Backbone as CSV, one residue per row, in Angstrom:
resi,resn,N_x,N_y,N_z,CA_x,CA_y,CA_z,C_x,C_y,C_z
1,UNK,211.901,99.615,186.319,210.989,99.632,185.182,210.974,100.999,184.498
2,UNK,211.035,102.074,185.285,211.062,103.415,184.700,212.342,103.649,183.905
3,UNK,213.468,103.121,184.409,214.734,103.239,183.675,214.658,102.499,182.347
4,UNK,213.962,101.389,182.337,213.812,100.579,181.141,212.997,101.319,180.081
5,UNK,211.958,102.071,180.493,211.083,102.753,179.544,211.710,104.044,179.019
6,UNK,212.527,104.696,179.846,213.121,105.951,179.413,212.559,107.139,180.177
7,UNK,213.052,108.327,179.820,212.674,109.542,180.537,211.192,109.865,180.366
8,UNK,210.613,110.413,181.420,209.253,110.933,181.331,208.163,109.950,181.676
9,UNK,208.529,108.694,181.869,207.511,107.693,182.196,207.372,107.552,183.708
10,UNK,206.134,107.478,184.152,205.847,107.221,185.553,205.192,105.850,185.657
11,UNK,205.757,104.990,186.497,205.280,103.609,186.601,204.758,103.351,188.007
12,UNK,203.569,102.763,188.087,202.971,102.416,189.376,202.477,100.970,189.334
13,UNK,202.534,100.267,190.468,201.999,98.897,190.505,200.509,98.893,190.176
14,UNK,200.094,97.847,189.446,198.681,97.740,189.058,197.899,96.837,189.996
15,UNK,198.565,96.343,191.040,197.896,95.430,191.960,197.933,94.016,191.414
16,UNK,197.097,93.155,191.965,197.071,91.763,191.530,197.902,90.885,192.441
17,UNK,197.666,89.579,192.319,198.283,88.623,193.243,199.780,88.443,193.004
18,UNK,200.220,88.584,191.750,201.623,88.287,191.440,202.547,89.463,191.701
19,UNK,202.010,90.685,191.693,202.855,91.858,191.855,203.733,92.141,190.656
20,UNK,203.378,91.557,189.501,204.183,91.706,188.294,203.536,92.639,187.274
21,UNK,202.444,93.305,187.637,201.723,94.164,186.704,201.885,95.628,187.084
22,UNK,201.978,96.481,186.051,202.228,97.903,186.277,201.421,98.742,185.288
23,UNK,201.189,99.986,185.681,200.603,100.971,184.785,201.667,102.028,184.535
24,UNK,201.973,102.269,183.268,202.986,103.257,182.906,202.316,104.405,182.159
25,UNK,202.694,105.646,182.520,202.063,106.801,181.901,203.103,107.857,181.581
26,UNK,202.949,108.445,180.379,203.787,109.571,179.954,202.864,110.555,179.251
27,UNK,202.534,111.657,179.929,201.559,112.587,179.365,200.204,111.912,179.210
28,UNK,199.673,111.969,177.994,198.378,111.345,177.726,198.513,109.866,177.362
29,UNK,199.741,109.413,177.176,199.966,108.021,176.785,200.002,107.112,178.013
30,UNK,199.259,106.008,177.943,199.147,105.106,179.084,199.147,103.671,178.579
31,UNK,199.972,102.809,179.213,200.038,101.407,178.800,200.024,100.509,180.035
32,UNK,199.624,99.265,179.812,199.612,98.252,180.866,200.818,97.350,180.656
33,UNK,201.687,97.263,181.653,202.901,96.453,181.560,202.783,95.225,182.448
34,UNK,203.359,94.134,181.975,203.404,92.942,182.818,204.714,92.211,182.584
35,UNK,205.293,91.746,183.683,206.534,90.999,183.625,206.191,89.506,183.536
36,UNK,206.796,88.823,182.566,206.632,87.375,182.382,205.161,86.969,182.292
37,UNK,204.461,87.616,181.382,203.043,87.310,181.193,202.899,86.032,180.365
38,UNK,201.659,85.658,180.111,201.364,84.435,179.370,202.083,84.422,178.022
39,UNK,202.720,83.302,177.650,203.447,83.235,176.383,202.549,83.280,175.150
40,UNK,201.242,83.123,175.326,200.351,83.185,174.171,199.527,84.473,174.160
41,UNK,200.084,85.521,174.803,199.407,86.812,174.825,199.198,87.352,173.411
42,UNK,200.145,87.093,172.502,200.025,87.591,171.129,198.803,86.998,170.431
43,UNK,198.547,85.705,170.661,197.379,85.059,170.051,196.098,85.619,170.656
44,UNK,196.077,85.786,171.973,194.907,86.354,172.642,194.624,87.764,172.131
45,UNK,195.684,88.539,171.916,195.535,89.895,171.398,195.019,89.885,169.969
46,UNK,195.581,89.022,169.139,195.187,88.957,167.728,193.714,88.586,167.572
47,UNK,193.203,87.798,168.500,191.809,87.366,168.414,190.855,88.297,169.165
48,UNK,191.395,89.392,169.735,190.548,90.364,170.407,190.015,89.900,171.741
49,UNK,190.691,88.911,172.347,190.245,88.378,173.639,190.786,89.215,174.787
50,UNK,191.981,89.787,174.594,192.581,90.705,175.570,192.909,92.015,174.850
51,UNK,193.130,93.104,175.587,193.522,94.362,174.940,194.781,94.197,174.091
52,UNK,194.889,95.017,173.058,195.926,94.883,172.040,197.339,94.885,172.623
53,UNK,198.137,93.907,172.193,199.552,93.834,172.556,200.338,94.835,171.714
54,UNK,201.087,95.725,172.384,201.834,96.765,171.680,203.262,96.330,171.375
55,UNK,203.937,95.779,172.369,205.298,95.289,172.156,205.705,94.330,173.258
56,UNK,206.763,93.572,172.968,207.359,92.630,173.922,208.863,92.851,173.927
57,UNK,209.462,92.967,175.099,210.912,93.177,175.194,211.496,92.300,176.297
58,UNK,212.694,91.811,176.051,213.397,90.982,177.030,214.422,91.823,177.792
59,UNK,214.388,91.724,179.116,215.346,92.452,179.950,216.659,91.687,180.062
60,UNK,217.690,92.356,180.559,219.007,91.724,180.672,218.993,90.502,181.580
61,UNK,218.095,90.493,182.580,218.042,89.356,183.508,217.217,88.182,182.966
62,UNK,216.708,88.328,181.730,215.954,87.249,181.114,214.448,87.405,181.212
63,UNK,213.979,88.308,182.093,212.538,88.552,182.195,212.005,89.154,180.898
64,UNK,210.763,88.857,180.607,210.103,89.421,179.431,209.009,90.374,179.889
65,UNK,209.036,91.599,179.338,208.028,92.598,179.662,207.138,92.806,178.443
66,UNK,205.821,92.771,178.662,204.869,93.043,177.584,204.122,94.332,177.893
67,UNK,203.774,95.049,176.838,202.983,96.274,176.962,201.698,96.110,176.165
68,UNK,200.574,96.390,176.811,199.281,96.324,176.149,198.609,97.689,176.178
69,UNK,197.733,97.900,175.194,196.958,99.131,175.165,196.152,99.259,176.453
70,UNK,196.198,100.441,177.040,195.422,100.666,178.246,193.951,100.819,177.874
71,UNK,193.116,100.029,178.492,191.682,100.071,178.217,190.983,100.846,179.313
72,UNK,190.293,101.912,178.922,189.493,102.662,179.874,188.132,101.978,179.949
73,UNK,187.936,101.260,181.004,186.697,100.502,181.115,186.422,100.116,182.552
74,UNK,185.666,99.028,182.708,185.266,98.603,184.049,185.127,97.088,184.084
75,UNK,185.202,96.542,185.291,184.949,95.123,185.479,183.447,94.865,185.395
76,UNK,183.083,93.691,184.914,181.675,93.321,184.907,181.170,93.134,186.335
77,UNK,179.919,93.462,186.543,179.247,93.154,187.802,178.822,91.683,187.765
78,UNK,178.642,91.093,188.940,178.269,89.678,189.009,177.002,89.387,188.210
79,UNK,176.003,90.278,188.297,174.737,90.020,187.598,174.884,90.089,186.078
80,UNK,175.941,90.759,185.591,176.141,90.878,184.143,176.707,89.605,183.519
81,UNK,177.126,88.658,184.350,177.653,87.399,183.816,176.556,86.592,183.112
82,UNK,175.312,86.951,183.325,174.192,86.284,182.645,174.097,86.669,181.172
83,UNK,174.729,87.762,180.794,174.491,88.341,179.480,175.091,87.523,178.343
84,UNK,174.465,87.663,177.172,174.853,86.889,175.991,176.320,87.106,175.617
85,UNK,176.805,88.355,175.762,178.174,88.654,175.336,179.198,87.820,176.102
86,UNK,178.905,87.466,177.354,179.810,86.629,178.136,179.841,85.222,177.554
87,UNK,178.656,84.683,177.265,178.577,83.343,176.669,179.273,83.307,175.315
88,UNK,179.092,84.354,174.529,179.680,84.385,173.189,181.202,84.482,173.231
89,UNK,181.736,85.296,174.154,183.199,85.407,174.234,183.807,84.111,174.752
90,UNK,183.180,83.473,175.735,183.712,82.208,176.235,183.655,81.139,175.146
91,UNK,182.597,81.141,174.340,182.500,80.196,173.226,183.604,80.455,172.193
92,UNK,183.902,81.717,171.962,184.974,82.076,171.028,186.323,81.562,171.530
93,UNK,186.559,81.721,172.829,187.808,81.249,173.428,187.915,79.732,173.320
94,UNK,186.859,79.045,173.726,186.871,77.581,173.687,186.939,77.042,172.261
95,UNK,186.478,77.826,171.299,186.486,77.369,169.917,187.723,77.766,169.126
96,UNK,188.679,78.436,169.783,189.863,78.941,169.075,190.894,77.835,168.837
97,UNK,191.043,77.437,167.587,192.053,76.430,167.240,193.456,77.026,167.343
98,UNK,193.593,78.335,167.060,194.906,78.990,167.151,195.408,78.977,168.596
99,UNK,194.515,79.263,169.514,194.884,79.266,170.930,195.266,77.862,171.394
100,UNK,194.500,76.884,170.968,194.777,75.499,171.343,196.109,75.034,170.752
101,UNK,196.367,75.395,169.506,197.636,75.015,168.862,198.821,75.629,169.590
102,UNK,198.678,76.882,170.015,199.749,77.559,170.732,200.037,76.849,172.049
103,UNK,198.991,76.465,172.752,199.168,75.735,174.008,199.916,74.436,173.783
104,UNK,199.529,73.712,172.741,200.163,72.427,172.469,201.631,72.601,172.100
105,UNK,201.941,73.691,171.387,203.323,73.913,170.962,204.247,74.179,172.148
106,UNK,203.709,74.756,173.215,204.567,75.025,174.381,204.520,73.872,175.380
107,UNK,203.972,72.732,174.929,204.041,71.516,175.725,203.039,71.424,176.846
108,UNK,201.910,72.104,176.711,200.894,72.081,177.759,200.082,70.788,177.678
109,UNK,200.217,69.942,178.685,199.485,68.679,178.720,198.059,68.918,179.230
110,UNK,197.070,68.243,178.651,195.680,68.434,179.097,195.493,68.106,180.576
111,UNK,194.676,68.896,181.218,194.348,68.672,182.625,193.151,67.722,182.675
112,UNK,193.430,66.441,182.665,192.378,65.427,182.650,191.814,65.222,184.054
113,UNK,190.621,64.620,184.171,190.080,64.320,185.500,191.027,63.467,186.344
114,UNK,191.709,62.510,185.700,192.650,61.666,186.437,193.797,62.481,187.021
115,UNK,194.309,63.423,186.254,195.395,64.282,186.731,194.915,65.148,187.895
116,UNK,193.697,65.664,187.786,193.140,66.497,188.854,193.049,65.715,190.160
117,UNK,192.510,64.486,190.086,192.374,63.660,191.289,193.744,63.346,191.885
118,UNK,194.702,62.989,191.036,196.055,62.687,191.517,196.675,63.905,192.205
119,UNK,196.516,65.078,191.588,197.074,66.304,192.171,196.446,66.621,193.531
120,UNK,195.144,66.431,193.628,194.464,66.693,194.902,194.943,65.727,195.982
121,UNK,195.138,64.470,195.624,195.627,63.484,196.589,197.008,63.852,197.106
122,UNK,197.865,64.319,196.201,199.210,64.746,196.613,199.126,65.920,197.580
123,UNK,198.261,66.904,197.270,198.102,68.063,198.147,197.575,67.658,199.522
124,UNK,196.627,66.732,199.539,196.080,66.256,200.807,197.159,65.610,201.666
125,UNK,198.010,64.812,201.030,199.088,64.139,201.756,200.126,65.127,202.256
126,UNK,200.506,66.070,201.392,201.528,67.047,201.771,201.074,67.905,202.948
127,UNK,199.799,68.248,202.967,199.278,69.109,204.025,198.704,68.319,205.199
128,UNK,198.781,66.984,205.084,198.291,66.087,206.139,196.861,66.447,206.557
129,UNK,196.026,66.614,205.540,194.632,66.964,205.770,193.802,65.693,205.892
130,UNK,193.112,65.583,206.995,192.167,64.480,207.195,190.825,65.080,207.571
131,UNK,189.864,64.967,206.666,188.576,65.608,206.882,187.492,64.780,206.191
132,UNK,186.423,64.511,206.893,185.385,63.619,206.375,184.725,64.159,205.115
133,UNK,184.390,65.439,205.097,183.683,65.976,203.937,184.599,66.011,202.710
134,UNK,185.886,66.298,202.933,186.820,66.278,201.803,186.997,64.850,201.294
135,UNK,187.091,63.893,202.201,187.213,62.492,201.787,185.977,62.031,201.018
136,UNK,184.804,62.486,201.445,183.580,62.162,200.715,183.637,62.744,199.305
137,UNK,184.127,63.988,199.214,184.284,64.619,197.902,185.268,63.880,197.023
138,UNK,186.397,63.451,197.597,187.395,62.713,196.826,186.838,61.368,196.355
139,UNK,186.054,60.714,197.218,185.442,59.433,196.829,184.470,59.643,195.670
140,UNK,183.715,60.751,195.722,182.802,61.078,194.620,183.576,61.280,193.319
141,UNK,184.650,62.061,193.376,185.450,62.323,192.167,185.985,61.028,191.573
142,UNK,186.510,60.155,192.425,187.087,58.896,191.939,186.016,57.991,191.336
143,UNK,184.836,57.981,191.933,183.764,57.091,191.468,183.195,57.516,190.119
144,UNK,183.381,58.789,189.775,182.781,59.323,188.547,183.785,59.470,187.395
145,UNK,185.003,59.009,187.570,186.032,59.234,186.551,185.623,58.731,185.173
146,UNK,185.064,57.536,185.104,184.661,57.001,183.801,183.516,57.809,183.193
147,UNK,182.622,58.298,184.038,181.440,59.013,183.550,181.770,60.406,183.025
148,UNK,182.861,60.993,183.483,183.186,62.359,183.056,184.309,62.390,182.020
149,UNK,184.641,61.235,181.482,185.655,61.182,180.428,185.172,61.955,179.205
150,UNK,186.043,62.799,178.666,185.659,63.661,177.538,186.927,64.004,176.774
151,UNK,186.918,63.834,175.463,188.180,63.967,174.725,188.272,65.223,173.853
152,UNK,187.278,66.103,173.925,187.348,67.331,173.130,187.858,68.471,174.012
153,UNK,189.184,68.509,174.179,189.781,69.514,175.055,189.883,70.872,174.354
154,UNK,189.799,71.919,175.156,189.929,73.292,174.663,190.825,74.053,175.633
155,UNK,191.149,75.300,175.302,191.873,76.151,176.249,190.862,76.735,177.233
156,UNK,191.053,76.424,178.507,190.185,76.939,179.572,190.917,78.032,180.339
157,UNK,190.195,79.072,180.689,190.767,80.182,181.441,191.017,79.796,182.899
158,UNK,190.087,79.068,183.496,190.188,78.508,184.854,189.965,79.504,185.989
159,UNK,189.725,80.781,185.664,189.420,81.760,186.710,188.446,82.781,186.131
160,UNK,187.200,82.363,185.946,186.226,83.191,185.226,185.493,84.150,186.167
161,UNK,186.106,84.495,187.289,185.539,85.488,188.204,185.152,86.755,187.434
162,UNK,184.039,87.361,187.816,183.556,88.541,187.078,184.567,89.679,187.062
163,UNK,185.492,89.700,188.029,186.517,90.757,188.050,187.514,90.643,186.907
164,UNK,187.563,89.496,186.247,188.489,89.309,185.126,187.857,89.635,183.769
165,UNK,186.589,90.017,183.778,185.903,90.419,182.550,185.852,91.939,182.510
166,UNK,186.495,92.530,181.491,186.612,93.978,181.388,185.854,94.463,180.151
167,UNK,185.033,95.489,180.336,184.308,96.091,179.217,184.768,97.524,179.035
168,UNK,185.182,97.864,177.796,185.669,99.224,177.572,184.502,100.169,177.266
169,UNK,184.843,101.420,177.003,183.799,102.430,176.787,182.969,102.160,175.545
170,UNK,183.544,101.411,174.601,182.803,101.033,173.396,182.058,99.729,173.554
171,UNK,182.000,99.216,174.789,181.324,97.973,175.151,181.987,96.727,174.559
172,UNK,183.267,96.865,174.187,184.051,95.687,173.797,184.408,94.919,175.067
173,UNK,184.185,93.612,175.049,184.419,92.787,176.241,185.730,92.024,176.103
174,UNK,186.503,91.978,177.191,187.768,91.245,177.236,187.775,90.324,178.456
175,UNK,188.539,89.236,178.351,188.791,88.361,179.496,190.287,88.400,179.766
176,UNK,190.676,88.898,180.936,192.095,89.115,181.245,192.589,88.104,182.283
177,UNK,193.884,88.194,182.600,194.552,87.381,183.622,194.558,85.901,183.227
178,UNK,195.449,85.568,182.308,195.514,84.231,181.728,196.606,83.359,182.339
179,UNK,197.146,83.756,183.478,198.273,83.031,184.060,197.921,81.604,184.475
180,UNK,196.656,81.347,184.796,196.274,80.006,185.251,195.610,79.153,184.191
181,UNK,195.612,79.609,182.950,194.906,78.893,181.889,195.555,77.539,181.591
182,UNK,194.733,76.614,181.096,195.237,75.287,180.759,194.336,74.648,179.706
183,UNK,194.754,73.506,179.198,193.936,72.741,178.258,193.113,71.745,179.059
184,UNK,191.795,71.789,178.871,190.915,70.942,179.670,189.545,70.830,179.000
185,UNK,188.673,70.081,179.632,187.279,69.979,179.235,186.624,71.357,179.409
186,UNK,185.909,71.867,178.396,185.250,73.169,178.555,184.276,73.205,179.738
187,UNK,183.843,72.032,180.211,182.950,71.971,181.371,183.596,72.557,182.614
188,UNK,184.935,72.638,182.650,185.619,73.241,183.798,185.222,74.715,183.919
189,UNK,185.400,75.485,182.828,185.012,76.897,182.844,183.503,77.056,182.973
190,UNK,182.760,76.266,182.227,181.306,76.402,182.211,180.707,76.129,183.585
191,UNK,181.201,75.089,184.254,180.683,74.759,185.577,180.937,75.859,186.575
192,UNK,182.174,76.372,186.595,182.511,77.438,187.536,181.657,78.672,187.296
193,UNK,181.417,79.008,186.027,180.643,80.197,185.717,179.164,80.010,186.069
194,UNK,178.585,78.892,185.636,177.160,78.698,185.878,176.836,78.557,187.355
195,UNK,177.612,77.757,188.063,177.348,77.555,189.492,177.539,78.843,190.287
196,UNK,178.446,79.702,189.829,178.746,80.932,190.569,177.772,82.064,190.282
197,UNK,177.256,82.125,189.041,176.553,83.331,188.624,175.152,83.138,188.040
198,UNK,174.816,81.950,187.591,173.566,81.778,186.854,172.611,80.878,187.638
199,UNK,171.372,81.314,187.880,170.400,80.441,188.547,170.179,79.174,187.715
200,UNK,170.053,78.006,188.354,169.911,76.749,187.608,168.798,76.755,186.560
201,UNK,167.709,77.468,186.844,166.607,77.493,185.879,166.958,78.269,184.606
202,UNK,168.075,79.014,184.635,168.504,79.772,183.466,169.695,79.130,182.749
203,UNK,170.174,78.008,183.262,171.348,77.365,182.660,171.117,76.997,181.195
204,UNK,169.962,76.411,180.925,169.693,75.922,179.576,169.741,77.052,178.550
205,UNK,169.144,78.188,178.882,169.154,79.334,177.973,170.553,79.895,177.806
206,UNK,171.328,79.962,178.915,172.686,80.505,178.831,173.568,79.607,177.959
207,UNK,173.462,78.309,178.183,174.267,77.363,177.406,173.893,77.423,175.924
208,UNK,172.630,77.704,175.641,172.201,77.841,174.244,172.886,79.043,173.606
209,UNK,173.017,80.148,174.368,173.748,81.324,173.863,175.219,80.980,173.614
210,UNK,175.757,80.110,174.444,177.147,79.647,174.284,177.281,78.783,173.033
211,UNK,176.222,78.099,172.664,176.241,77.293,171.450,176.082,75.801,171.649
212,UNK,175.624,75.387,172.835,175.439,73.969,173.115,174.035,73.718,173.661
213,UNK,173.681,72.436,173.707,172.486,72.018,174.416,172.916,71.462,175.769
214,UNK,172.135,71.740,176.789,172.489,71.308,178.143,172.011,69.871,178.367
215,UNK,172.828,68.909,177.936,172.498,67.508,178.119,172.989,66.974,179.456
216,UNK,172.662,65.725,179.724,173.019,65.121,181.009,174.529,64.998,181.176
217,UNK,175.233,64.684,180.088,176.693,64.552,180.173,177.340,65.863,180.606
218,UNK,176.927,66.969,180.003,177.505,68.270,180.365,177.176,68.626,181.809
219,UNK,175.953,68.351,182.245,175.583,68.620,183.639,176.491,67.852,184.604
220,UNK,176.692,66.566,184.325,177.512,65.727,185.204,178.958,66.195,185.226
221,UNK,179.474,66.553,184.050,180.869,67.009,183.985,181.057,68.340,184.689
222,UNK,180.121,69.258,184.503,180.223,70.547,185.202,180.202,70.335,186.714
223,UNK,179.302,69.500,187.179,179.201,69.230,188.612,180.509,68.638,189.144
224,UNK,181.076,67.711,188.395,182.330,67.066,188.799,183.446,68.110,188.946
225,UNK,183.561,68.999,187.950,184.635,69.989,187.997,184.424,71.014,189.107
226,UNK,183.183,71.358,189.391,182.930,72.292,190.485,183.307,71.654,191.825
227,UNK,182.992,70.372,192.002,183.402,69.668,193.219,184.924,69.654,193.340
228,UNK,185.608,69.329,192.250,187.078,69.246,192.297,187.698,70.609,192.560
229,UNK,187.162,71.661,191.931,187.709,72.997,192.147,187.427,73.498,193.565
230,UNK,186.296,73.094,194.138,185.985,73.493,195.515,186.966,72.861,196.494
231,UNK,187.303,71.584,196.284,188.303,70.936,197.136,189.658,71.632,196.980
232,UNK,189.994,72.000,195.743,191.250,72.705,195.497,191.290,74.047,196.231
233,UNK,190.184,74.769,196.224,190.110,76.066,196.924,190.229,75.856,198.437
234,UNK,189.593,74.821,198.958,189.703,74.515,200.389,191.167,74.304,200.765
235,UNK,191.875,73.533,199.953,193.278,73.248,200.245,194.135,74.505,200.126
236,UNK,193.801,75.370,199.171,194.537,76.633,199.003,194.425,77.464,200.277
237,UNK,193.219,77.568,200.821,193.029,78.334,202.054,193.635,77.605,203.254
238,UNK,193.584,76.295,203.230,194.151,75.511,204.326,195.658,75.747,204.424
239,UNK,196.344,75.766,203.280,197.793,75.997,203.268,198.143,77.359,203.864
240,UNK,197.237,78.309,203.722,197.485,79.668,204.218,196.872,79.903,205.597
241,UNK,196.385,78.807,206.201,195.794,78.849,207.543,194.620,79.823,207.628
242,UNK,193.875,79.936,206.543,192.682,80.792,206.498,191.464,79.914,206.790
243,UNK,191.306,79.565,208.056,190.361,78.518,208.425,188.897,78.965,208.355
244,UNK,188.652,80.253,208.448,187.278,80.727,208.249,186.837,80.446,206.820
245,UNK,187.734,80.712,205.867,187.434,80.424,204.465,187.336,78.920,204.226
246,UNK,188.192,78.159,204.888,188.131,76.695,204.782,186.745,76.199,205.179
247,UNK,186.258,76.678,206.308,184.943,76.240,206.786,183.830,76.650,205.826
248,UNK,183.944,77.847,205.268,182.917,78.325,204.333,182.839,77.432,203.096
249,UNK,183.990,77.093,202.550,183.998,76.276,201.336,183.699,74.810,201.631
250,UNK,183.967,74.362,202.845,183.560,73.010,203.228,182.033,72.907,203.286
251,UNK,181.383,73.943,203.768,179.922,73.970,203.764,179.389,73.916,202.335
252,UNK,180.049,74.665,201.448,179.626,74.665,200.042,179.852,73.288,199.419
253,UNK,180.978,72.664,199.727,181.268,71.325,199.221,180.192,70.341,199.687
254,UNK,179.815,70.464,200.943,178.768,69.581,201.472,177.467,69.761,200.696
255,UNK,177.117,71.000,200.384,175.890,71.252,199.626,175.970,70.661,198.224
256,UNK,177.150,70.704,197.631,177.331,70.119,196.296,177.149,68.604,196.318
257,UNK,177.595,67.991,197.396,177.568,66.525,197.465,176.205,65.977,197.858
258,UNK,175.401,66.774,198.504,174.092,66.260,198.934,172.968,66.641,197.983
259,UNK,173.186,67.687,197.154,172.129,68.093,196.244,172.095,67.214,195.016
260,UNK,170.920,66.973,194.514,170.740,66.171,193.301,170.437,67.106,192.139
261,UNK,171.395,67.180,191.187,171.211,68.097,190.070,170.561,67.427,188.862
262,UNK,170.268,66.158,189.021,169.671,65.451,187.883,168.184,65.802,187.790
263,UNK,167.725,65.922,186.533,166.308,66.231,186.324,165.475,64.962,186.523
């Protein structure tokens, strides 16, 4: 990577799960590099959702390297996910027709509830997982398919962990790490965020900041997606033989299935 940039640049890994991100520095100049990043990074940059894209270059081996402006800032704290700016940025993302058009142009098929259930069933079979609480969760997902049908798909980030929200020194907020994004019901992102960070008694106010009313349909859809994502996380840890985490998320799944969220 240093040979690619030229003399005087120092490149260090930026961490992360993929190992494809780097920080490059030459004197006072500093940029964030990523190999084979999201193909719609230019749209995200143009809309101010991620730090500004500086350039894109293709290497001889076919890999694509992108450089973004280095943002001097910090990750949001968990308690800051309650703030209006988070709701407003997520609403901006979900409302972006340019982002949705870009996804469709690269052939991204919507992640429908039916596809999610089918994918989970395949994972269960491949890993030969037989577990009562997971089966109860799968039965719940299948029984609710008609009730959670929704045809207004948007681009969902799918990993709204507070560590992916970056605020710079000017208090500009960004949402980074778009590798897992897909087209889906906005309830996927909303459910994960609300269940993880917002007390239920504050959901209605938060959703109002986002720009919606918290009706029964949205509640049911959010609950459905949180159940499905919890089963997916259990299987992710199961594949890696991280059984302490498996047990923790199975307990959470059980709580989701026994609690009544209806008013």
